C-alpha positions in Angstrom: -2.8 66.6 -55.8 -5.2 65.6 -53.1 -4.7 62.1 -51.7 -7.9 60.1 -51.6 -8.9 58.9 -48.1 -9.4 55.2 -47.6 -13.0 54.1 -46.9 -13.4 52.9 -43.4 -15.2 49.8 -42.1 -15.9 49.2 -38.4 -17.1 45.8 -37.1 -18.9 45.7 -33.7 -19.8 42.3 -32.3 -19.5 40.1 -29.2 -18.1 37.3 -31.4 -15.1 37.5 -33.7 -12.7 34.7 -34.6 -10.3 33.8 -33.2 -11.2 35.5 -29.9 -14.8 34.3 -29.3 -16.7 32.0 -31.6 -20.3 31.4 -30.6 -21.7 30.9 -34.1 -20.5 30.3 -37.7 -20.6 34.1 -38.3 -17.6 34.8 -36.0 -15.5 33.2 -38.8 -17.4 35.1 -41.5 -16.6 38.4 -39.7 -12.9 37.5 -39.6 -13.0 36.8 -43.3 -14.9 40.0 -44.1 -12.4 42.1 -42.0 -9.4 40.5 -43.8 -11.0 40.8 -47.2 -11.9 44.4 -46.6 -8.4 45.2 -45.5 -6.9 43.5 -48.5 -9.2 45.4 -51.0 -8.2 48.9 -49.7 -10.5 49.6 -46.8 -9.2 50.8 -43.5 -10.7 48.4 -41.0 -11.1 48.2 -37.2 -13.1 45.9 -34.9 -14.6 46.3 -31.5 -15.7 43.5 -29.1 -16.1 42.8 -25.4 -13.0 41.6 -23.5 -14.6 38.5 -22.1 -12.7 36.7 -19.3 -12.5 33.6 -21.6 -10.2 35.5 -23.9 -6.5 34.7 -23.2 -4.7 38.1 -23.1 -1.2 36.6 -23.2 -1.9 34.3 -26.1 -3.7 37.0 -28.2 -1.2 39.7 -27.1 -3.8 42.2 -25.7 -2.5 45.4 -24.1 -4.2 48.4 -22.7 -4.6 51.6 -24.7 -4.0 54.1 -21.9 -4.8 57.1 -24.0 -8.3 55.7 -24.8 -9.1 54.3 -21.4 -10.3 56.1 -18.3 -13.8 57.3 -19.3 -16.9 56.2 -17.3 -19.9 54.6 -19.0 -23.3 55.3 -17.3 -25.5 52.2 -17.1 -28.8 52.5 -15.2 -27.5 55.6 -13.5 -24.3 54.0 -12.3 -20.9 54.8 -13.7 -18.6 52.0 -14.8 -14.9 52.7 -15.8 -14.1 51.6 -19.3 -10.7 50.0 -20.0 -9.8 49.6 -23.6 -7.3 47.0 -24.8 -6.1 46.2 -28.3 -4.6 43.4 -30.3 -3.6 42.9 -33.9 -5.7 40.3 -35.8 -3.3 37.4 -36.4 -3.9 37.1 -40.1 -4.1 40.8 -41.0 -2.7 44.1 -40.2 -5.7 45.5 -38.5 -6.6 46.4 -34.9 -9.2 44.8 -32.7 -10.3 46.8 -29.7 -11.7 45.2 -26.5 -14.1 46.9 -24.2 -13.2 45.8 -20.6 -14.5 46.3 -17.1 -13.4 44.3 -14.1 -16.8 43.9 -12.6 -18.7 43.2 -15.8 -16.4 41.0 -17.9 -13.8 39.2 -15.8 -15.6 35.8 -15.7 -15.0 32.2 -16.7 -18.1 32.2 -18.9 -19.4 34.7 -21.3 -23.2 34.9 -20.6 -24.1 32.0 -18.3 -22.8 30.4 -15.1 -21.7 26.8 -14.6 -25.3 25.7 -14.3 -26.4 27.3 -17.5 -28.2 30.2 -15.8 -27.9 33.6 -17.4 -25.9 36.2 -15.5 -28.4 38.7 -13.9 -26.4 41.7 -15.2 -26.4 40.7 -18.9 -28.6 43.6 -19.6 -26.2 46.1 -18.0 -23.2 44.4 -19.7 -25.0 44.9 -23.1 -25.6 48.6 -22.5 -22.1 49.1 -21.3 -20.6 47.4 -24.3 -22.8 49.3 -26.9 -22.2 52.7 -25.3 -18.5 51.9 -24.7 -18.0 51.0 -28.3 -19.5 54.2 -29.6 -17.7 56.4 -27.1 -14.5 54.7 -28.2 -15.1 55.6 -31.8 -15.7 59.2 -30.8 -12.3 59.1 -29.0 -10.7 57.7 -32.1 -12.0 60.6 -34.2 -12.3 57.9 -36.8 -15.5 58.3 -38.9 -16.5 54.9 -40.3 -18.2 54.8 -43.7 -19.7 51.4 -42.8 -20.5 50.0 -39.4 -21.2 46.3 -39.5 -23.0 45.4 -36.3 -23.5 41.7 -35.5 -25.5 39.8 -32.9 -27.9 40.5 -30.1 -25.3 42.0 -27.7 -24.6 44.8 -30.2 -28.2 45.4 -31.2 -28.5 48.7 -29.4 -25.8 50.2 -31.6 -28.0 51.2 -34.6 -30.7 52.7 -32.3 -28.0 54.7 -30.3 -26.5 56.1 -33.5 -29.9 57.2 -34.9 -31.5 58.4 -31.6 -28.6 59.7 -29.6 -25.4 60.0 -31.6 -26.9 61.3 -34.8 -25.4 64.8 -34.4 -21.9 63.4 -33.8 -19.8 64.3 -36.8 -17.9 60.9 -36.5 -21.2 59.1 -37.4 -22.7 61.6 -39.7 -22.1 59.6 -42.9 -22.1 56.1 -41.5 -24.2 53.4 -43.1 -25.2 50.7 -40.7 -25.4 47.0 -41.5 -26.9 44.6 -39.0 -26.6 40.8 -39.2 -28.8 38.6 -37.1 -27.9 35.0 -36.3 -29.4 31.9 -34.7 -30.8 32.0 -31.1 -27.8 32.4 -28.8 -29.6 34.5 -26.2 -31.2 31.7 -24.2 -32.8 33.8 -21.5 -34.5 37.2 -22.0 -32.7 40.3 -20.7 -36.0 41.0 -18.9 -39.0 43.4 -19.0 -37.0 46.1 -17.3 -34.4 46.2 -20.1 -36.0 49.1 -22.0 -36.2 51.1 -18.7 -32.5 50.4 -18.1 -31.7 51.7 -21.5 -33.7 54.8 -20.9 -32.1 55.4 -17.5 -28.6 55.0 -19.1 -29.0 57.3 -22.1 -31.4 60.2 -22.9 -33.3 58.5 -25.7 -37.1 58.4 -26.0 -39.7 55.7 -25.2 -40.4 55.1 -28.9 -36.7 54.3 -29.5 -36.7 51.4 -27.1 -40.2 50.0 -27.5 -39.0 47.4 -30.1 -36.7 45.8 -27.5 -39.6 44.8 -25.2 -38.3 42.2 -22.8 -34.9 41.7 -24.5 -35.6 38.4 -26.1 -33.3 37.1 -28.8 -35.9 38.1 -31.4 -36.5 41.5 -29.9 -32.8 42.3 -30.0 -32.4 41.2 -33.6 -35.6 43.0 -34.8 -34.5 46.2 -33.0 -31.0 46.0 -34.4 -32.2 45.4 -38.0 -35.0 47.9 -37.9 -32.7 50.7 -37.0 -30.1 49.8 -39.7 -29.8 50.6 -43.4 -29.2 46.9 -44.3 -30.2 43.7 -42.6 -28.2 40.5 -43.3 -30.3 37.4 -42.5 -29.4 33.7 -42.7 -31.2 31.5 -45.2 -31.9 28.9 -42.5 -32.6 28.7 -38.8 -34.1 32.2 -38.6 -37.3 32.6 -36.5 -40.4 33.4 -38.5 -41.1 36.4 -36.2 -37.8 38.0 -37.4 -38.5 37.1 -41.0 -42.0 38.7 -40.8 -40.7 41.8 -39.0 -37.8 42.6 -41.4 -38.9 43.1 -44.9 -37.1 44.8 -47.8 -38.4 48.4 -48.5 -37.2 51.6 -50.0 -35.4 52.4 -46.8 -34.3 48.9 -45.9 -32.2 46.5 -47.9 -32.3 42.8 -46.8 -29.5 40.5 -47.9 -30.0 36.7 -47.3 -26.8 34.9 -46.7 -25.6 31.4 -46.2 -23.9 31.7 -42.8 -21.9 28.5 -43.4 -20.5 29.8 -46.6 -16.9 30.8 -47.3 -18.0 33.0 -50.2 -18.4 36.6 -48.9 -18.7 38.1 -52.4 -22.2 39.4 -51.9 -21.4 41.1 -48.6 -18.2 42.7 -50.1 -20.3 44.0 -53.0 -22.8 45.4 -50.5 -19.9 47.2 -48.7 -18.7 48.6 -52.0 -22.1 49.9 -52.9 -22.6 51.5 -49.5 -19.2 53.1 -49.5 -19.5 54.3 -53.1 -16.5 52.4 -54.3 
């Protein structure tokens, strides 16, 4: 008798409690991961290994068999180091994308004076490409990929425009959740050109990201996804107007301060056919 394979959920985000909590949704992602794990999904999460994350306290260690590939960003190669930890309140793995030059800093996105790091655009591209290359190395085909936040916003576009022929992503449904404005400075007008120089996608694929503002990133992430999760409050009107429900796009409004993730879990079950 054939054994039914567990449905797989992958979380990709720059914030995930308890490792990095920039908005309320970091806690929600933790709750969703734990709940998914408890209800029979196979769950993994991917995030950057920011220098603010204490490796000893969270028990991170390098996964040598996965590390060692180079990620091309704006025609330059950057070595990808992959580390892993077990989520404290669940038996599931969180993988951390690391690079000495890009992530070993005392702050995540800004210096002591509040100025954005000049290479935030390169760091974003590196993280998004590194996450997808890591999933390819896993050979672990996710049924649902929940992408959250501006730093992960290239992921849906990459899957549809560049990785669409990869068997590991062939049946993946993509959920994108936008949050309040945490990208205080734009990634810059050259950001789409950097994306084009890093990966063979087309001009039309990157047009939506414009100058890499918080709104541009959220709109780009949501438009390339199957489902957009938007907060009831504190969402810019530009994003509301750009992301509307349609035959090809489901929009779920959610209270980002809520502890009730029933609606999102129901969404997962529908997407996964459970």
